[in-house]
C-alpha positions as CSV (number, residue, x, y, z in Angstrom):
1,M,-3.1,50.2,3.4
2,K,-0.3,47.6,3.1
3,R,-1.3,46.1,6.4
4,F,-5.0,45.8,5.2
5,V,-4.0,44.1,1.9
6,S,-1.6,41.8,3.8
7,I,-4.4,40.7,6.2
8,I,-6.9,40.1,3.4
9,F,-4.2,38.1,1.5
10,V,-3.5,35.9,4.6
11,V,-7.3,35.4,5.2
12,F,-7.7,34.4,1.6
13,V,-4.8,31.9,1.7
14,F,-6.2,30.4,4.9
15,Y,-9.7,30.1,3.3
16,V,-8.2,28.4,0.2
17,I,-6.3,25.9,2.3
18,V,-9.4,25.0,4.5
19,Y,-11.6,24.7,1.4
20,D,-9.1,22.5,-0.4
21,L,-8.8,20.2,2.7
22,K,-12.6,19.9,3.2
23,V,-14.0,19.8,-0.3
24,G,-11.0,19.2,-2.5
25,T,-10.2,20.9,-5.8
26,L,-8.5,18.0,-7.7
27,P,-11.1,15.9,-9.5
28,A,-8.4,13.4,-10.6
29,A,-7.6,12.6,-6.9
30,A,-11.3,12.1,-6.2
31,S,-11.9,9.8,-9.2
32,K,-8.8,7.8,-8.5
33,H,-10.0,7.2,-5.0
34,S,-13.4,6.0,-6.3
35,L,-11.8,3.7,-8.8
36,T,-10.0,1.8,-6.1
37,E,-13.2,1.4,-4.1
38,R,-15.1,0.0,-7.1
39,K,-14.8,-3.7,-7.4
40,Q,-13.1,-4.8,-10.6
41,E,-14.7,-7.7,-12.5
42,Y,-12.4,-10.3,-13.8
43,A,-12.1,-13.7,-15.5
44,L,-9.9,-16.5,-14.3
45,I,-7.5,-17.7,-17.0
46,T,-4.9,-20.4,-16.9
47,I,-1.8,-19.5,-18.8
48,K,-0.7,-21.7,-21.8
49,P,2.8,-21.9,-23.2
50,G,3.9,-18.8,-25.0
51,E,1.2,-16.5,-23.6
52,T,1.8,-13.2,-22.0
53,V,-0.5,-10.8,-20.2
54,L,-0.8,-8.6,-23.3
55,S,-1.3,-11.4,-25.7
56,I,-4.2,-12.7,-23.6
57,L,-5.8,-9.3,-23.3
58,E,-5.3,-8.6,-27.0
59,K,-7.1,-11.8,-27.9
60,R,-10.0,-10.9,-25.6
61,S,-10.2,-7.3,-26.8
62,N,-11.6,-8.2,-30.2
63,G,-9.4,-5.7,-32.1
64,R,-9.9,-2.7,-29.7
65,K,-6.8,-0.7,-28.9
66,L,-5.6,-1.2,-25.3
67,D,-3.7,1.3,-23.1
68,V,-0.8,-0.9,-22.1
69,A,0.0,1.0,-18.9
70,A,-3.6,0.8,-17.7
71,V,-3.9,-2.9,-18.6
72,L,-0.8,-3.8,-16.7
73,K,-1.9,-1.7,-13.7
74,Q,-5.3,-3.4,-13.6
75,F,-3.6,-6.8,-13.8
76,E,-1.4,-5.9,-10.9
77,Q,-4.4,-4.7,-8.9
78,L,-6.2,-8.0,-9.5
79,N,-3.0,-10.1,-8.9
80,P,-0.9,-8.3,-6.2
81,A,1.6,-11.1,-5.8
82,A,2.1,-11.6,-9.5
83,D,4.6,-9.8,-11.8
84,P,3.0,-9.3,-15.2
85,D,6.4,-9.8,-16.9
86,R,6.9,-13.2,-15.2
87,I,3.6,-15.1,-15.3
88,L,3.9,-18.8,-15.0
89,Q,2.6,-21.4,-17.5
90,G,-0.2,-23.5,-16.0
91,K,-1.0,-21.0,-13.2
92,T,-4.4,-19.3,-13.1
93,Y,-4.5,-15.5,-12.9
94,K,-7.3,-12.9,-12.8
95,F,-7.7,-10.8,-15.9
96,P,-9.9,-7.7,-16.1
97,L,-13.1,-7.8,-18.0
98,Y,-14.1,-5.0,-20.3
99,E,-17.6,-4.1,-21.5
100,K,-17.6,-6.5,-24.4
101,D,-16.3,-9.4,-22.3
102,K,-19.2,-9.0,-19.8
103,Q,-22.0,-9.8,-22.3
């Protein structure tokens, strides 16, 4: 009986591994992959004295609350060579557009 249960357990574990590799069981991993494939819309903005990434996006958000980590990640995706903490005055950067900005 122990041998039978052991064989069933090994077959079950093998099935779970194959299913996970073929179909996937983590929806977050699948949605993260699809987000990177989707093209992000953006606006080109030239930095003025005293502006930061967050100050620009707060002005454009029209009072909506922003997730700071998500905003910085989107900025870095649009500007891979730029550090959001060290943007340069007079230089033009890509800033993500949100639903209200697109209208």
